[in-house]
C-alpha positions in Angstrom: -17.9 7.3 23.5 -16.9 10.4 24.4 -16.9 13.3 22.2 -12.9 14.0 22.2 -12.5 9.9 21.0 -15.9 10.2 18.3 -13.7 12.9 17.0 -10.3 11.3 16.8 -11.8 8.2 15.5 -13.5 10.2 12.4 -9.7 12.2 12.2 -8.1 8.7 12.0 -10.4 7.4 9.6 -10.5 10.5 7.1 -6.0 10.1 7.4 -6.6 6.4 6.7 -8.9 6.8 3.7 -7.3 4.4 0.6 -8.1 3.3 -2.3 -8.5 0.1 -4.1 -6.3 0.3 -7.2 -5.8 -3.2 -9.4 -2.3 -1.7 -10.7 0.2 -4.0 -12.0 3.2 -3.8 -9.5 6.6 -5.3 -9.0 7.8 -6.6 -5.4 11.3 -7.0 -4.4 12.9 -8.1 -1.5 14.0 -11.3 0.5 12.3 -14.3 1.7 12.0 -16.3 4.3 15.1 -18.3 3.5 16.9 -15.1 3.0 16.9 -15.1 -1.0 16.2 -11.8 -2.6 13.1 -12.2 -5.0 11.4 -10.2 -7.5 7.8 -10.7 -8.3 5.1 -9.5 -10.0 1.4 -8.8 -8.3 -1.5 -6.6 -8.6 -2.2 -4.0 -6.0 -4.8 -4.6 -4.4 -5.1 -1.3 -1.6 -3.4 1.6 -1.0 -3.1 4.3 1.5 -1.2 7.2 2.8 0.4 4.5 5.3 0.2 1.2 3.8 -0.6 -1.4 0.6 -2.1 -4.7 0.2 -1.3 -7.1 -2.5 -0.7 -11.2 -3.0 2.4 -12.9 -3.2 4.0 -16.1 -3.9 6.6 -15.5 -2.2 7.2 -16.2 1.3 8.5 -13.5 3.4 8.3 -12.9 7.3 6.7 -10.2 9.2 8.8 -7.2 9.5 10.8 -8.2 5.8 11.6 -4.6 4.3 9.9 -4.8 0.7 10.1 -2.4 -2.2 7.3 -1.9 -4.4 7.1 -0.6 -7.8 4.1 0.4 -9.1 2.9 1.0 -12.9 1.3 4.1 -13.0 -1.5 4.4 -15.5 -0.6 6.7 -18.9 -3.3 9.3 -17.9 -1.4 9.9 -14.3 2.0 10.2 -15.9 1.0 12.8 -18.1 1.0 9.8 -21.4 4.4 8.6 -20.4 5.6 5.4 -18.5 5.9 6.2 -14.6 6.1 4.5 -11.8 5.5 5.0 -8.2 8.6 3.3 -6.4 7.4 2.6 -2.4 9.2 0.9 0.5 7.7 -0.7 3.8 7.6 -3.1 6.2 5.6 -6.4 6.5 3.0 -5.7 9.3 0.5 -8.6 8.3 0.2 -12.0 6.3 -2.9 -14.0 5.5 -3.1 -17.1 4.3 -5.3 -17.5 1.2 -8.2 -20.2 1.4 -8.0 -23.0 -1.6 -5.4 -24.3 -3.2 -3.8 -20.9 -4.1 -0.5 -20.7 -2.4 -0.4 -16.8 -2.5 -0.4 -15.0 0.8 -2.1 -11.6 1.3 0.7 -9.4 3.1 -0.1 -5.7 3.9 2.7 -3.0 4.3 3.7 -0.7 6.4 5.1 2.1 4.3 8.2 4.0 5.4 7.5 7.2 3.8 4.6 9.0 3.8 2.7 10.6 0.4 -0.9 11.8 -0.5 -3.0 10.6 -3.2 -5.9 13.0 -3.6 -9.0 12.6 -6.3 -8.8 15.3 -8.8 -12.8 16.1 -7.1 -11.5 17.5 -3.8 -10.4 20.7 -3.0 -6.6 21.1 -3.1 -6.3 23.2 -0.3 -7.5 20.1 2.0 -5.5 17.6 2.9 -5.2 14.4 4.6 -1.8 15.5 6.0 -3.3 18.4 8.1 -3.1 16.5 11.7 -3.4 18.8 14.8 
């Protein structure tokens, strides 16, 4: 691997850093038969570009979904706050066993930044060159 490609890989990994946040999430969209659905699930992973979660509803690759994520009161200043995101299904994985749920990976349509408190506010994963 060349020095340039190693630096590019490191930069991409920094940008793609995400979080395993088991937060209650509502997913809305159209299922494979074109019927609207709204399903409660638990968010498995989120980054500034994507999210993963499980669904009972069958959705198609490329389907547009809306997520409404319940944020903890501590993050919401003690109030009731939801993070609403939209994206397209880019990966579907059947879960083994009797469970009919599928693991869904979504590419978010708009970017945002999640930053830990301990990080320097001057540093930003959005500082791409």
